[in-house]
C-alpha positions in Angstrom: -19.0 -18.7 10.4 -16.6 -15.8 10.4 -12.9 -16.3 11.3 -12.0 -16.3 15.0 -11.1 -12.8 16.3 -13.8 -11.0 14.3 -17.1 -9.7 15.5 -20.3 -9.9 13.5 -21.5 -6.7 15.2 -18.5 -4.8 13.7 -19.5 -6.1 10.2 -23.2 -5.4 10.7 -22.5 -1.8 11.9 -22.1 -0.8 8.3 -25.3 -2.3 6.9 -27.7 -0.1 5.1 -25.9 3.2 4.4 -23.3 2.5 1.8 -24.6 5.3 -0.5 -24.6 7.9 2.2 -21.2 6.8 3.3 -19.7 6.9 -0.2 -21.3 10.3 -1.0 -20.0 12.2 2.0 -16.8 10.5 3.3 -13.5 11.7 1.9 -11.6 9.7 -0.7 -8.1 8.8 0.5 -5.8 11.6 -0.7 -3.2 11.0 -3.4 -0.5 11.7 -0.8 -1.2 8.3 0.6 0.1 6.6 -2.6 3.1 9.0 -2.7 4.2 8.3 0.9 3.7 4.5 0.7 5.4 4.2 -2.7 8.4 6.2 -1.3 8.8 3.7 1.6 8.4 0.6 -0.6 11.3 1.6 -2.9 10.2 -0.6 -5.8 7.3 -0.8 -8.3 4.0 -1.7 -6.6 2.8 -5.0 -7.9 0.0 -6.0 -5.5 -2.0 -3.8 -3.1 -4.4 -5.2 -0.5 -6.8 -2.6 0.8 -8.3 -4.2 3.9 -11.6 -3.0 5.2 -12.0 -1.1 2.0 -15.6 -0.2 2.4 -17.0 1.4 -0.7 -13.5 1.6 -2.3 -12.7 5.2 -1.3 -9.2 4.1 -0.5 -8.9 1.5 -3.3 -9.4 3.4 -6.5 -6.6 5.8 -5.7 -4.0 3.0 -6.6 -5.4 2.5 -10.1 -2.4 4.1 -11.9 0.2 3.2 -9.2 -0.1 -0.6 -8.9 -0.4 -3.5 -11.3 -3.1 -5.2 -9.2 -5.3 -3.8 -6.4 -7.6 -6.0 -4.3 -10.1 -4.5 -1.9 -11.1 -6.8 1.0 -14.4 -6.0 2.7 -16.6 -8.3 4.9 -19.8 -6.1 4.7 -21.9 -7.0 1.6 -23.5 -3.6 1.4 -20.2 -1.7 1.4 -18.6 -4.2 -1.0 -21.6 -4.1 -3.3 -21.3 -0.3 -3.6 -17.6 -0.6 -4.4 -18.3 -3.3 -7.0 -21.0 -1.2 -8.6 -18.6 1.8 -8.9 -16.1 -0.5 -10.5 -18.6 -1.9 -13.0 -19.9 1.5 -14.0 -16.4 3.0 -14.4 -15.8 1.2 -17.7 -13.4 -1.4 -18.9 -10.2 0.5 -18.1 -10.2 -0.8 -14.5 -11.0 -4.4 -15.4 -8.2 -6.7 -14.4 -6.5 -4.1 -12.2 -9.0 -3.6 -9.4 -11.2 -6.3 -7.8 -13.2 -6.6 -4.6 -13.5 -9.7 -2.5 -15.3 -10.7 0.7 -12.8 -11.4 3.5 -11.4 -10.6 6.9 -8.2 -8.9 8.0 -6.8 -12.0 9.8 -7.7 -14.5 7.0 -6.5 -12.9 3.8 -6.8 -14.7 0.4 -3.1 -14.3 -0.6 -0.1 -16.6 -0.6 2.8 -16.0 1.8 5.1 -13.1 0.9 3.1 -12.0 -2.2 1.7 -8.6 -1.2 3.7 -5.3 -1.6 1.3 -3.0 0.2 -1.5 -3.4 2.8 -3.6 -0.4 3.6 -6.3 0.0 6.2 -8.1 3.3 5.7 -10.4 4.4 8.6 -10.7 0.6 9.3 -7.9 -0.8 11.5 -9.7 0.2 14.7 -12.5 -2.3 13.8 -10.0 -5.2 13.5 -8.3 -7.4 16.1 -4.8 -5.9 16.0 -2.8 -9.0 17.1 -4.2 -11.5 14.6 -4.5 -8.9 11.8 -0.8 -7.9 12.1 0.3 -11.6 12.2 -1.6 -12.2 9.0 -0.1 -9.0 7.5 3.3 -10.3 8.3 2.5 -13.6 6.6 1.3 -12.1 3.2 3.7 -9.1 2.9 6.8 -9.5 0.8 10.1 -8.5 2.3 10.3 -4.7 2.3 6.5 -4.5 2.0 4.6 -1.8 3.7 1.6 -1.9 6.1 -0.1 1.4 6.5 -3.2 2.2 8.7 -4.4 5.7 8.3 -7.3 7.7 9.7 -8.5 11.3 9.5 -9.3 13.1 12.7 -13.0 13.9 13.2 -14.5 16.5 12.7 -12.8 18.1 9.7 -11.4 21.6 10.4 -14.0 24.4 9.8 -15.2 26.5 12.7 -15.0 25.8 16.4 -18.7 26.0 17.4 -19.6 23.7 14.5 -16.8 21.3 15.4 -17.9 21.3 19.0 -21.5 20.6 18.0 -20.4 17.8 15.8 -18.4 16.1 18.6 -21.3 16.5 21.0 -23.7 14.9 18.5 -21.4 11.9 17.9 -20.8 11.5 21.6 -24.5 11.5 22.4 -25.2 9.0 19.7 -22.6 6.6 21.1 -24.0 7.0 24.6 -27.6 6.3 23.4 -26.4 3.3 21.4 -24.8 1.8 24.5 -28.1 2.2 26.3 -30.4 1.0 23.6 -28.6 -1.7 21.6 -28.4 -5.3 23.0 -24.8 -6.0 24.1 -24.3 -8.7 21.3 -25.2 -6.1 18.7 -22.8 -3.4 19.9 -19.6 -3.0 17.9 -16.2 -2.8 19.4 -13.4 -0.3 18.6 -9.8 -0.8 19.3 -8.0 2.4 20.3 -6.5 4.3 17.4 -4.0 5.8 19.8 -2.5 2.3 20.2 -2.0 1.6 16.4 1.7 2.5 16.4 2.4 0.6 19.6 0.5 -2.5 18.2 2.6 -2.4 15.0 5.8 -2.2 17.1 4.7 -5.0 19.5 3.7 -7.3 16.8 7.3 -8.1 15.9 6.4 -8.2 12.2 8.1 -5.0 11.1 11.8 -3.8 11.0 10.7 -0.2 11.1 7.6 1.6 12.4 6.6 5.3 12.6 3.7 7.7 12.5 3.3 10.3 9.7 0.9 13.2 9.9 -0.4 15.2 6.9 -3.5 17.0 5.8 -5.7 17.3 2.8 -7.8 20.2 1.7 -11.3 19.6 0.2 -14.2 21.6 -0.9 -17.4 21.2 1.1 -20.9 22.7 1.3 -23.5 22.5 4.1 -25.1 19.3 2.8 -21.8 17.5 2.7 -20.6 18.7 6.2 -24.0 17.6 7.6 -23.7 14.3 5.7 -20.3 13.6 7.1 -21.8 13.7 10.6 -24.8 11.6 9.7 -22.6 9.0 8.0 -21.0 8.1 11.3 -21.9 4.6 12.3 -23.2 5.4 15.8 -25.9 7.7 14.4 -26.8 5.3 11.6 -27.0 2.4 14.1 -29.6 4.5 16.1 -31.6 5.1 12.9 -31.7 1.4 12.2 -33.0 0.8 15.7 -35.8 3.2 15.0 -34.5 5.5 17.7 -35.3 9.2 17.0 -33.9 10.7 20.2 -31.3 12.7 18.2 -33.8 14.4 15.9 -33.8 17.7 17.8 -30.0 17.7 18.1 -29.6 16.9 14.4 -32.0 19.7 13.4 -30.0 22.1 15.5 -26.7 21.0 14.0 -28.1 21.3 10.5 -29.2 24.8 11.1 -25.9 25.8 12.6 -24.0 24.4 9.6 -26.3 26.0 7.1 -26.0 29.4 8.8 -22.3 29.2 8.6 -22.0 28.1 4.9 -24.7 30.5 3.7 -25.1 28.5 0.5 -21.4 28.7 -0.2 -18.8 26.1 -1.0 -15.8 26.4 1.4 -12.5 24.7 2.0 -12.3 22.2 4.9 -9.2 20.5 6.2 -8.9 16.8 6.9 -6.0 16.0 9.2 -4.6 12.4 8.8 -2.4 10.1 10.9 -0.7 7.2 9.2 0.9 4.4 11.2 3.3 2.6 9.0 5.4 -0.5 9.2 8.2 -2.0 7.0 8.3 -5.8 6.8 
């Protein structure tokens, strides 16, 4: 049994493509650590990275906090994170760990956590119960930060348009093909800041916007699109209705990159609350 307020379909959405996800998705930028540490105004003892996936937002805290715990309910994603930890050597042992868990039932004592992060994950969580639980485990002055990048990353308008159309078509097909009980539910990212404010758990809330420049080739840009959960969910259903669209998108991307590695820009929005 999973805790009340969670959906098994949201957990299952991320089955079976942890390697693809980890290879192509962006690692959380170092600016995340800098911003949050500035608002905390003390040394970071304990970070809880909620919905941590494959650890792309967990490992960035390695040299900035005494203890980092990644919480992830999906066994495939958590297994990939654990594998990365084990193959990284002994330097991370005792500093970083990964545990199975849910955002509204965290394995921490009251008032013991300095920082809670939700990277590309808060929209998969029930905001009311999650923020109540965050208020319970955060220490006074602790920071809750949910941050997401805007899709697609900045490159070229025709490619971005094709990316958005591909994802939209995948989501539409999934609504038609998947049984209702298997369909995941997203809460609106546009309501993140309002939800923080309404929760009554924070003395101060605000939104911070920033960007991060990364290098990218055609394979990665294509992989970013194909790592989206809607497309992966269709693949798992055996639905190949997007094959022609995907082939057209791949060709468009390859024609633009021309075997080059180019800069792309990820635009981020962080919604932050101070306990």
